[in-house]
NUVO-737058 format. One line per 2 residues: number of its first residue (from 1); their letters; for each residue x, y, z of C-alpha. Coordinates in nm, 3 decimals. Each point is the difference from the previous one (the first is absolute). Example, Ala and Ser with C-alpha at 12.3 -4.5 7.8 and 13.67 -1.06 7.14 Angstrom:
// NUVO-737058
1	AS	1.230/-0.450/0.780 ~ 0.137/0.344/-0.066
// end
This chain:
// NUVO-737058
1	MT	1.139/-11.622/3.520 ~ -0.307/0.054/0.157
3	NL	-0.286/-0.226/-0.174 ~ -0.238/0.264/-0.114
5	PN	-0.329/-0.214/-0.156 ~ -0.250/0.195/-0.260
7	GN	0.291/0.263/-0.001 ~ -0.058/0.136/0.363
9	GR	0.013/-0.317/0.227 ~ -0.367/0.007/0.162
11	TP	-0.314/-0.182/-0.101 ~ -0.191/0.084/-0.328
13	GS	-0.189/0.317/-0.041 ~ 0.247/0.115/0.303
15	RL	0.184/0.345/-0.079 ~ 0.271/0.197/0.137
17	RS	-0.047/0.278/0.127 ~ 0.268/0.177/-0.225
19	QR	-0.280/-0.096/-0.294 ~ -0.262/0.211/0.072
21	WF	0.277/0.240/-0.131 ~ 0.194/-0.188/-0.288
23	GG	-0.262/-0.286/-0.070 ~ -0.289/0.178/-0.173
25	DD	-0.064/0.111/-0.398 ~ -0.114/0.328/0.067
27	IN	0.077/0.313/0.075 ~ 0.150/-0.020/0.290
29	GF	0.189/-0.315/-0.050 ~ 0.129/0.183/-0.313
31	NH	0.091/0.346/0.217 ~ 0.179/-0.217/0.300
33	RA	0.195/-0.251/-0.248 ~ 0.098/0.276/-0.238
35	WL	0.129/0.239/0.304 ~ 0.272/-0.286/0.076
37	KP	0.137/-0.084/-0.342 ~ 0.286/0.249/0.083
39	NG	0.106/-0.242/0.214 ~ 0.062/-0.208/-0.299
41	FS	-0.227/-0.281/0.108 ~ -0.157/-0.178/-0.244
43	DE	-0.355/-0.122/0.020 ~ 0.053/-0.358/0.102
45	AL	0.191/0.190/0.357 ~ -0.317/0.144/0.104
47	RD	-0.268/-0.294/-0.095 ~ -0.093/-0.236/0.253
49	RP	0.320/0.050/0.194 ~ 0.002/0.083/0.417
51	VI	0.173/0.383/-0.038 ~ 0.185/0.021/0.339
53	GI	0.093/0.383/0.126 ~ 0.364/0.064/0.161
55	CN	-0.101/0.233/0.216 ~ 0.359/0.177/0.077
57	TW	0.152/0.235/0.212 ~ 0.286/0.047/-0.121
59	SE	0.111/0.342/0.073 ~ 0.388/0.191/-0.038
61	LV	-0.142/0.214/0.300 ~ -0.020/-0.339/0.241
63	GC	0.332/-0.159/0.020 ~ -0.172/-0.320/0.130
65	NI	-0.217/-0.033/-0.318 ~ 0.244/0.080/-0.259
67	HL	0.076/-0.391/-0.156 ~ -0.345/-0.044/-0.008
69	RG	0.017/0.109/-0.359 ~ 0.187/-0.352/-0.032
71	LA	-0.203/-0.207/0.198 ~ -0.302/0.082/-0.195
73	EA	0.179/-0.152/-0.341 ~ 0.024/-0.299/0.221
75	VK	-0.330/0.017/0.059 ~ -0.099/0.026/-0.356
77	RG	0.210/-0.273/-0.072 ~ -0.224/-0.194/0.225
79	VL	-0.321/0.085/-0.137 ~ 0.074/-0.075/-0.394
81	QA	0.141/-0.289/0.107 ~ -0.368/-0.104/0.173
83	GG	-0.180/0.107/-0.353 ~ -0.076/0.350/0.158
85	LP	0.035/0.389/-0.124 ~ 0.190/0.204/0.273
87	LE	-0.063/0.346/-0.028 ~ 0.207/0.231/0.289
89	FP	-0.121/0.278/0.104 ~ 0.132/0.328/0.266
91	VL	-0.181/0.108/0.302 ~ 0.115/0.242/0.277
93	SL	0.316/-0.079/0.179 ~ 0.089/0.043/0.325
95	SE	0.315/0.140/0.204 ~ 0.057/-0.043/0.326
97	TL	0.319/0.224/0.010 ~ -0.069/0.216/-0.268
99	MK	-0.387/0.097/-0.012 ~ -0.130/0.312/0.242
101	PN	-0.115/0.063/0.195 ~ -0.008/-0.364/0.032
103	AM	-0.119/-0.336/-0.202 ~ -0.302/-0.086/0.196
105	LY	-0.181/0.329/-0.094 ~ 0.038/-0.178/-0.343
107	RN	-0.130/-0.375/0.040 ~ -0.286/0.026/-0.015
109	LA	-0.002/0.198/-0.302 ~ 0.200/-0.264/-0.154
111	AM	-0.244/-0.253/0.080 ~ -0.222/0.208/-0.180
113	DV	0.222/-0.033/-0.308 ~ 0.063/-0.372/0.039
115	ES	-0.393/-0.082/0.031 ~ -0.144/0.258/-0.326
117	MI	0.281/-0.168/-0.188 ~ -0.075/-0.307/0.074
119	KS	-0.421/0.013/-0.055 ~ 0.005/0.190/-0.296
121	HP	0.223/-0.158/-0.264 ~ -0.074/-0.312/-0.114
123	LD	0.222/-0.242/0.216 ~ -0.079/-0.388/0.089
125	AV	0.289/0.001/0.295 ~ 0.296/0.236/0.142
127	VL	0.324/-0.016/0.120 ~ 0.113/0.243/0.256
129	LS	0.340/0.112/-0.012 ~ 0.070/0.166/0.312
131	SC	0.330/0.072/0.303 ~ -0.008/0.316/0.198
133	DK	-0.159/0.079/0.327 ~ -0.379/0.089/-0.154
135	TT	0.001/-0.120/-0.328 ~ -0.069/-0.342/0.119
137	PA	-0.277/0.077/0.213 ~ -0.106/0.247/-0.270
139	VL	-0.016/-0.264/-0.312 ~ -0.170/-0.237/0.292
141	MG	-0.273/0.261/0.055 ~ -0.057/0.089/-0.332
143	AA	-0.023/-0.386/-0.165 ~ -0.219/-0.096/0.282
145	SA	-0.263/0.278/-0.112 ~ 0.007/-0.113/-0.342
147	NI	-0.045/-0.370/0.076 ~ 0.143/-0.166/-0.289
149	PT	0.302/-0.297/0.020 ~ 0.337/0.163/0.157
151	IL	0.294/-0.154/0.086 ~ 0.265/0.226/0.158
153	VT	0.409/0.031/-0.054 ~ 0.182/0.262/0.252
155	GG	0.368/0.062/-0.073 ~ 0.173/-0.157/0.276
157	PQ	0.249/0.119/0.227 ~ 0.317/0.184/-0.082
159	LA	0.333/-0.170/0.031 ~ 0.118/0.070/0.396
161	GH	0.207/0.324/0.042 ~ 0.363/-0.051/0.109
163	FR	0.170/0.287/0.234 ~ 0.350/-0.032/0.126
165	GA	-0.015/-0.378/-0.002 ~ -0.366/-0.039/0.114
167	PV	-0.349/-0.092/-0.180 ~ -0.224/0.321/0.031
169	GS	-0.391/0.050/-0.056 ~ -0.146/0.313/-0.145
171	GT	-0.247/0.021/0.309 ~ 0.140/-0.082/0.358
173	DF	0.394/0.125/-0.109 ~ -0.074/0.337/-0.186
175	WH	-0.231/0.109/0.323 ~ 0.313/-0.160/0.222
177	YS	0.270/0.199/-0.223 ~ -0.243/0.279/-0.039
179	YE	0.033/0.027/0.392 ~ 0.326/0.034/0.039
181	VR	0.074/0.246/-0.245 ~ -0.236/0.184/0.206
183	LG	0.161/-0.057/0.328 ~ 0.355/0.080/-0.214
185	RM	0.094/-0.323/0.098 ~ 0.064/-0.003/-0.448
187	SI	0.120/0.199/-0.225 ~ -0.190/0.127/-0.338
189	EE	0.261/-0.164/-0.190 ~ -0.061/-0.309/0.222
191	YR	-0.353/-0.021/-0.038 ~ 0.051/0.080/-0.448
193	EF	0.223/-0.315/0.045 ~ -0.338/-0.213/0.141
195	EE	-0.219/0.188/-0.243 ~ 0.218/-0.142/-0.286
197	SL	0.018/-0.362/0.127 ~ -0.376/-0.023/0.130
199	CR	-0.188/-0.102/-0.345 ~ 0.193/-0.173/-0.230
201	SV	-0.291/-0.094/-0.205 ~ -0.326/-0.011/-0.114
203	GH	-0.300/-0.190/0.231 ~ -0.133/0.172/0.298
205	CM	0.118/0.013/0.346 ~ 0.204/-0.292/0.109
207	EM	-0.158/-0.003/0.343 ~ -0.364/-0.093/0.145
209	AT	-0.101/0.312/-0.059 ~ -0.334/0.131/-0.151
211	AM	0.055/-0.126/-0.395 ~ 0.117/-0.340/0.111
213	SM	-0.285/-0.033/0.264 ~ -0.260/0.081/-0.277
215	AV	0.195/-0.236/-0.255 ~ -0.019/-0.297/0.310
217	CG	-0.413/0.131/0.071 ~ -0.087/-0.054/-0.388
219	EA	0.155/-0.344/-0.022 ~ -0.117/-0.099/0.349
221	LG	-0.327/0.123/-0.183 ~ 0.000/-0.275/-0.266
223	LT	0.107/0.233/-0.273 ~ 0.331/-0.051/-0.131
225	LP	0.173/-0.291/-0.083 ~ 0.268/-0.183/0.288
227	DG	0.233/0.190/0.102 ~ -0.120/0.318/-0.219
229	AS	0.137/0.242/0.287 ~ 0.314/-0.072/0.134
231	IP	0.197/-0.131/-0.313 ~ 0.262/0.333/-0.040
233	AV	-0.047/0.263/-0.284 ~ 0.279/-0.102/-0.194
235	DS	0.017/-0.391/0.047 ~ -0.120/-0.136/-0.377
237	RR	-0.297/-0.233/0.189 ~ -0.180/0.327/0.061
239	SV	-0.022/0.049/-0.393 ~ -0.082/-0.435/0.015
241	LA	-0.319/0.115/0.231 ~ -0.117/0.301/-0.205
243	ER	-0.011/-0.248/-0.300 ~ -0.194/-0.249/0.195
245	SG	-0.213/0.219/0.100 ~ -0.044/0.118/-0.317
247	RR	-0.070/-0.359/-0.121 ~ -0.263/-0.035/0.298
249	AV	-0.177/0.312/-0.041 ~ -0.137/-0.142/-0.357
251	EL	-0.081/-0.297/0.187 ~ -0.184/0.204/0.292
253	AV	-0.184/0.200/-0.310 ~ -0.127/-0.305/-0.111
255	EG	-0.116/-0.200/0.348 ~ -0.202/0.346/0.061
257	TR	0.203/0.063/0.374 ~ -0.013/0.356/0.114
259	PS	0.122/0.142/0.308 ~ -0.322/-0.003/0.206
261	DI	0.040/-0.359/-0.032 ~ 0.365/0.002/0.155
263	LT	-0.023/0.280/0.243 ~ -0.252/-0.154/0.239
265	RE	-0.045/0.120/0.388 ~ 0.223/-0.309/0.090
267	AF	0.245/0.037/-0.248 ~ 0.042/0.345/0.166
269	EN	0.014/-0.135/0.309 ~ 0.292/-0.209/-0.147
271	AI	0.174/0.305/-0.128 ~ -0.035/0.152/0.363
273	RV	0.142/-0.294/0.163 ~ 0.314/-0.011/-0.260
275	LM	0.041/0.378/0.031 ~ 0.055/-0.053/0.388
277	GV	0.211/-0.317/-0.074 ~ 0.208/0.179/-0.163
279	GG	0.049/0.341/0.183 ~ -0.167/0.212/-0.255
281	ST	-0.052/0.361/-0.043 ~ -0.299/0.143/0.215
283	NA	-0.068/0.205/-0.374 ~ -0.142/-0.373/-0.093
285	VV	-0.213/0.041/0.237 ~ -0.169/0.266/-0.188
287	HL	0.059/-0.102/-0.350 ~ -0.190/-0.339/0.086
289	LA	-0.255/0.230/0.162 ~ -0.084/0.145/-0.315
291	IA	0.031/-0.298/-0.225 ~ -0.294/-0.195/0.197
293	GR	-0.202/0.346/-0.029 ~ 0.038/-0.040/-0.379
295	LG	-0.196/-0.393/0.025 ~ -0.223/0.106/0.237
297	VD	0.194/-0.260/0.257 ~ -0.079/0.086/0.380
299	LS	0.370/0.099/0.141 ~ 0.079/0.220/0.289
301	LA	0.282/0.045/0.218 ~ -0.143/-0.240/0.251
303	DF	0.089/-0.304/-0.244 ~ 0.368/0.116/0.024
305	AA	-0.049/0.031/0.382 ~ -0.143/-0.372/-0.020
307	AS	0.324/-0.095/-0.169 ~ 0.274/0.140/0.258
309	DI	0.083/-0.371/0.173 ~ 0.137/-0.054/-0.371
311	PV	0.370/-0.031/0.117 ~ 0.260/0.167/-0.253
313	LA	0.170/-0.250/-0.232 ~ 0.259/0.203/-0.246
315	NL	0.282/0.115/0.180 ~ 0.040/0.315/-0.217
317	KP	0.096/0.376/0.016 ~ -0.139/0.182/0.185
319	SG	-0.137/-0.256/0.236 ~ 0.304/-0.185/-0.036
321	DH	0.353/-0.126/-0.150 ~ -0.046/-0.059/-0.355
323	LL	-0.097/0.195/-0.332 ~ -0.218/-0.195/-0.283
325	DS	0.231/-0.160/-0.220 ~ 0.053/-0.232/0.288
327	FF	-0.386/-0.051/0.027 ~ 0.013/-0.093/-0.367
329	YA	0.243/-0.277/0.100 ~ -0.188/-0.098/0.318
331	GG	-0.282/-0.071/-0.252 ~ -0.194/0.324/0.010
333	VP	-0.386/0.051/0.028 ~ -0.052/-0.423/-0.015
335	AL	0.213/-0.111/0.254 ~ -0.110/0.269/0.222
337	MA	-0.360/-0.089/-0.033 ~ 0.060/-0.365/0.007
339	EM	0.160/0.060/0.316 ~ -0.301/0.139/0.145
341	RE	-0.256/-0.195/-0.182 ~ -0.189/-0.125/0.302
343	VL	-0.147/0.414/0.020 ~ -0.081/-0.008/-0.367
345	HL	-0.318/-0.034/-0.198 ~ 0.188/-0.260/-0.237
347	DL	-0.315/-0.136/-0.232 ~ 0.011/0.360/-0.131
349	PT	0.025/0.086/-0.425 ~ 0.291/0.156/-0.136
351	VT	0.114/0.163/-0.343 ~ 0.149/-0.319/-0.037
353	GK	-0.298/-0.233/-0.044 ~ 0.132/-0.145/0.297
355	SV	-0.150/-0.006/0.386 ~ 0.248/0.229/0.248
357	GE	0.073/-0.369/0.159 ~ 0.102/-0.141/-0.341
359	TI	0.204/0.304/-0.095 ~ 0.227/-0.039/0.362
361	SG	0.004/-0.342/-0.024 ~ 0.350/-0.136/0.045
363	RS	0.138/0.288/0.102 ~ 0.199/0.090/0.322
365	SD	0.253/0.259/0.094 ~ 0.374/-0.062/-0.098
367	DT	0.147/0.210/0.237 ~ -0.178/-0.017/0.327
369	DV	0.214/0.327/0.107 ~ -0.186/0.195/-0.244
371	IR	-0.360/-0.162/0.017 ~ 0.005/-0.145/0.324
373	RI	-0.264/-0.300/0.108 ~ -0.291/0.052/0.141
375	DD	0.166/-0.133/0.330 ~ 0.244/0.249/-0.037
377	PV	-0.121/0.296/-0.073 ~ 0.205/0.295/-0.018
379	FP	-0.269/0.189/0.239 ~ -0.311/-0.180/0.134
381	WS	-0.253/0.226/-0.086 ~ -0.101/0.218/-0.355
383	GI	0.219/0.264/-0.188 ~ -0.261/0.249/0.020
385	AV	-0.242/0.090/0.324 ~ -0.316/0.162/-0.033
387	LR	-0.054/0.233/0.313 ~ -0.321/0.186/0.126
389	GS	-0.139/0.240/0.227 ~ -0.109/0.367/0.121
391	LA	0.312/0.144/-0.254 ~ -0.075/-0.264/-0.274
393	PD	-0.370/-0.070/0.049 ~ 0.030/-0.120/-0.394
395	GA	0.321/-0.214/0.045 ~ 0.355/0.055/-0.077
397	VV	0.288/-0.201/-0.080 ~ 0.348/-0.057/0.131
399	KR	0.301/-0.224/-0.170 ~ 0.079/-0.198/0.328
401	SA	0.263/-0.234/-0.167 ~ 0.174/0.292/-0.038
403	AS	0.028/0.174/0.302 ~ 0.087/0.046/0.369
405	PA	-0.184/-0.314/0.174 ~ 0.111/0.175/0.305
407	LF	-0.264/0.286/-0.107 ~ -0.254/-0.203/-0.059
409	RH	-0.130/0.099/0.335 ~ 0.029/0.374/0.035
411	RG	-0.167/0.303/0.146 ~ 0.181/0.340/-0.056
413	PA	-0.112/0.381/-0.038 ~ -0.064/0.091/-0.350
415	LA	0.227/0.232/-0.201 ~ -0.263/0.140/-0.251
417	FE	0.076/0.185/-0.346 ~ -0.266/0.157/-0.187
419	TV	0.210/-0.048/-0.350 ~ 0.268/-0.201/-0.154
421	ED	0.186/0.373/-0.068 ~ -0.041/0.025/0.410
423	LA	0.130/-0.327/0.061 ~ 0.317/0.022/-0.229
425	EQ	0.058/0.348/0.120 ~ 0.049/-0.078/0.424
427	LD	0.096/-0.377/-0.024 ~ 0.355/0.110/0.009
429	DP	-0.046/0.255/0.235 ~ 0.252/-0.094/0.280
431	DL	-0.247/0.161/0.219 ~ -0.238/-0.165/-0.081
433	DV	-0.260/-0.087/0.338 ~ 0.080/-0.417/-0.100
435	TP	0.074/-0.325/0.148 ~ -0.011/-0.357/-0.115
437	DS	-0.347/-0.014/0.185 ~ -0.153/0.225/-0.215
439	VI	-0.271/-0.100/-0.278 ~ 0.063/0.271/-0.288
441	VL	-0.325/0.003/-0.172 ~ -0.025/0.139/-0.345
443	KN	-0.353/0.165/-0.117 ~ -0.078/0.069/-0.363
445	GG	0.160/-0.291/-0.217 ~ -0.341/-0.196/-0.089
447	PV	-0.159/-0.059/-0.297 ~ -0.148/0.328/0.027
449	GG	0.217/0.234/0.176 ~ 0.341/-0.120/-0.174
451	PG	-0.207/0.037/-0.230 ~ 0.054/-0.372/-0.179
453	MP	0.158/-0.131/0.385 ~ 0.328/0.018/-0.106
455	EW	0.303/-0.208/0.199 ~ 0.055/0.262/0.271
457	GH	-0.077/-0.267/0.235 ~ 0.355/-0.084/0.032
459	IP	0.161/0.253/0.256 ~ 0.343/-0.007/0.095
461	VP	0.087/0.011/0.334 ~ 0.071/0.337/0.130
463	GK	0.395/0.078/-0.050 ~ 0.069/0.087/0.408
465	LR	-0.195/-0.350/0.045 ~ 0.186/-0.187/-0.308
467	AA	0.333/0.166/0.102 ~ -0.030/-0.147/0.367
469	GV	-0.039/-0.381/-0.133 ~ -0.389/-0.024/-0.078
471	ED	-0.056/-0.177/-0.222 ~ -0.415/-0.048/0.001
473	MV	-0.259/0.196/0.155 ~ -0.397/0.021/-0.063
475	RV	-0.128/0.174/-0.244 ~ -0.360/0.075/-0.122
477	SD	-0.153/0.109/-0.312 ~ -0.230/-0.037/-0.256
479	AR	0.180/-0.007/-0.248 ~ 0.227/-0.299/-0.147
481	IS	0.342/-0.114/-0.003 ~ 0.224/-0.197/-0.294
483	GG	0.003/-0.331/0.019 ~ 0.337/0.010/0.083
485	SH	-0.068/0.185/0.347 ~ 0.197/-0.144/0.331
487	GL	-0.174/0.137/0.310 ~ -0.304/0.059/0.203
489	MI	-0.186/0.205/-0.216 ~ -0.412/-0.042/0.015
491	VH	-0.158/0.071/-0.285 ~ -0.309/0.035/-0.227
493	VA	-0.229/0.162/0.311 ~ -0.358/0.003/-0.073
495	PE	-0.128/0.251/-0.058 ~ 0.256/0.260/-0.052
497	AA	0.048/0.344/0.147 ~ -0.151/0.222/-0.329
499	VG	-0.322/-0.149/0.049 ~ -0.046/0.000/0.343
501	GP	0.174/-0.365/0.147 ~ 0.123/0.049/0.328
503	IG	0.273/-0.023/-0.079 ~ -0.030/0.393/-0.036
505	AV	-0.026/0.084/0.326 ~ 0.336/-0.130/0.104
507	ET	0.198/0.267/0.233 ~ 0.357/-0.054/0.121
509	GD	-0.063/-0.129/0.280 ~ -0.295/-0.206/0.019
511	MI	0.085/-0.376/0.128 ~ 0.004/-0.271/-0.305
513	DV	-0.051/-0.348/0.081 ~ 0.111/-0.277/-0.232
515	DV	-0.034/-0.339/0.022 ~ 0.109/-0.184/-0.350
517	HA	-0.124/-0.363/0.118 ~ -0.330/0.095/0.136
519	GR	-0.005/0.168/-0.265 ~ -0.086/0.343/0.126
521	LE	0.045/0.411/-0.014 ~ -0.114/0.201/0.233
523	LE	0.016/0.377/0.057 ~ -0.045/0.044/0.416
525	VE	-0.256/0.323/-0.070 ~ -0.379/0.016/0.089
527	AR	-0.240/-0.009/-0.320 ~ -0.112/0.287/0.102
529	EI	0.323/0.225/-0.007 ~ 0.034/-0.162/-0.321
531	ER	-0.277/0.096/-0.188 ~ 0.043/0.334/0.146
533	RL	0.347/0.000/-0.159 ~ -0.124/-0.101/-0.342
535	DA	-0.260/0.212/-0.067 ~ 0.205/0.319/0.065
537	RP	0.287/-0.142/-0.235 ~ -0.011/0.205/-0.326
539	PH	-0.213/-0.193/-0.291 ~ 0.278/-0.163/-0.222
541	EP	0.030/0.180/-0.326 ~ 0.041/-0.205/-0.318
543	AY	0.349/-0.005/-0.170 ~ -0.167/-0.003/-0.303
545	RR	-0.278/0.179/-0.207 ~ 0.034/-0.205/-0.386
547	GW	0.064/-0.242/-0.108 ~ 0.086/-0.361/0.059
549	EA	0.105/0.100/0.323 ~ -0.360/0.208/0.121
551	LY	-0.161/-0.341/-0.154 ~ 0.206/-0.221/0.226
553	LQ	-0.036/0.268/0.312 ~ -0.426/0.005/-0.027
555	HV	-0.007/-0.460/-0.028 ~ 0.332/-0.120/0.168
557	LQ	-0.096/-0.256/0.287 ~ 0.178/0.000/0.326
559	AD	0.352/-0.267/0.059 ~ -0.270/-0.249/0.160
561	TG	-0.179/-0.078/-0.343 ~ 0.291/0.059/-0.184
563	CD	0.010/0.323/-0.125 ~ -0.216/-0.045/-0.322
565	LD	-0.223/0.232/-0.136 ~ -0.336/-0.091/0.088
567	IL	-0.139/-0.018/-0.379 ~ 0.260/-0.244/-0.055
569	RA	-0.104/-0.244/0.232 ~ -0.256/-0.322/-0.113
571	RD	-0.375/0.106/0.023 ~ -0.279/-0.218/-0.053
573	DE	-0.199/0.197/-0.230 ~ 0.238/0.042/-0.215
575	PP	-0.072/-0.111/-0.371 ~ 0.217/-0.200/-0.234
577	TD	0.272/0.201/-0.173 ~ 0.168/-0.300/-0.174
579	HP	-0.056/0.137/-0.394 ~ -0.114/0.348/0.022
581	RG	-0.204/0.080/-0.286 ~ 0.238/0.203/-0.264
583	LL	-0.028/0.283/-0.187 ~ -0.142/-0.198/-0.322
585	EG	-0.208/-0.226/0.227 ~ -0.310/-0.080/-0.209
587	WV	0.132/0.056/-0.358 ~ -0.029/-0.222/-0.211
589	LG	0.037/-0.068/-0.364 ~ -0.258/-0.177/-0.301
591	D	-0.062/-0.380/0.013
// end
């Protein structure tokens, strides 16, 4: 059990944050304690004891997160063992597969929910429970803004799918077999058989897609216990990790270590380098930028471009051969970080109470085909490249580790689509004027245009080309792609078409020049002509005029700054909000 001298582990006279609510004998202390008594708590449970919030994104609507109730119970055990009081609370849960129009539209709303719940309640520390793609960045954004001691516990990857004698992943293989059905090479009955064999357990996607990429980033940032990202969801060691996280949360409350103490610029540099080395999702770029913005950390696409020489060491789908169970058995994130220690900041603090270097000390790859040595990488360059040019003045990204190197240097004519509906209607038309050299351009899929920046950037190879054996071609959009996508898809083009970005000026037949390694994306049209075309475009009509969605459209930022709301980023003139005045504040009882 954690040593709690004077009942709270702090020096005499100091107080836990929760005791501002529970510690007084005035009318406020009475009110706060009384309305927790329906839980069956004794006075001793609330007196001078760290109160640990368990922020739970559990939902039966989110398949990745349906096991988080069980992990919450494990966290509670750990909190109680360490002498704290666990209080679980629900927050908005985001389903990447079920939510319409898309989950990204609601990431910032979920982050607001998390921040508000933490700041407004008597919590001394918080354990974040998340799993699906958008829930992990949402809880990290909210907790960063609330800035009380925090530890992250993610749900872990599913068991690998298994179809016709081979392991399959929920992202890359889903797209592969969907293409087969589209081309008539696989029957609907066979497709349903694949569906039944794919998601065999609780947990998030079992390849290095967005959910796992964000779990990896959480560990690389120093906010989880070792192996927190990679333990399989159904492995009993995940419950053990959750229990230990509960105990550690009590210690963090006593120590007073806050996210802002850990999430420094150097910590984000570590996360970026690990993201590159693991072949992670392009979506993690947007999320890391948003989390940094909540803390006032100066992070930009230039920092991702600066990590372009970090080699890919993780041989994982969609960039490589293996699924995530193999990654865990090979040593997970600590082993990967140990292999690339020479490019990491090792003296940074983590929630373990140890430095990054101490945390990964003694770890190494147990399978050098899955986690490669730094002198024998899967690819000699980073998994993600940043592109700029006249087509993307504020930047774009591409997951080059999952694309065809033959297309890294390409020049071809644009085949432009104004909407995803236009693209879907025409893509499989046998008369479509398209060749393997064409560059498909999809507009109006960005934060405002989508709205919400949906995963429309995963543009299939047109049916006539796929039937002819074409597996990859250059595709460009202001939308996002799934972390499990495979192919040369340039996404997050900023500014987007809906706010007047040059991508809106692209016309079919315009030449587009791409150089992935050089970081270049050029529209070969004179600047004056681009300006003329943009001036001639009708103004973008907002898709929503009320509710959250209207608020989102009024305040959302572009992809190059993380797609957060401008009103949610850190401000130098923000007044302290750690202990807002309550309804009865200022009322006193007689002596």
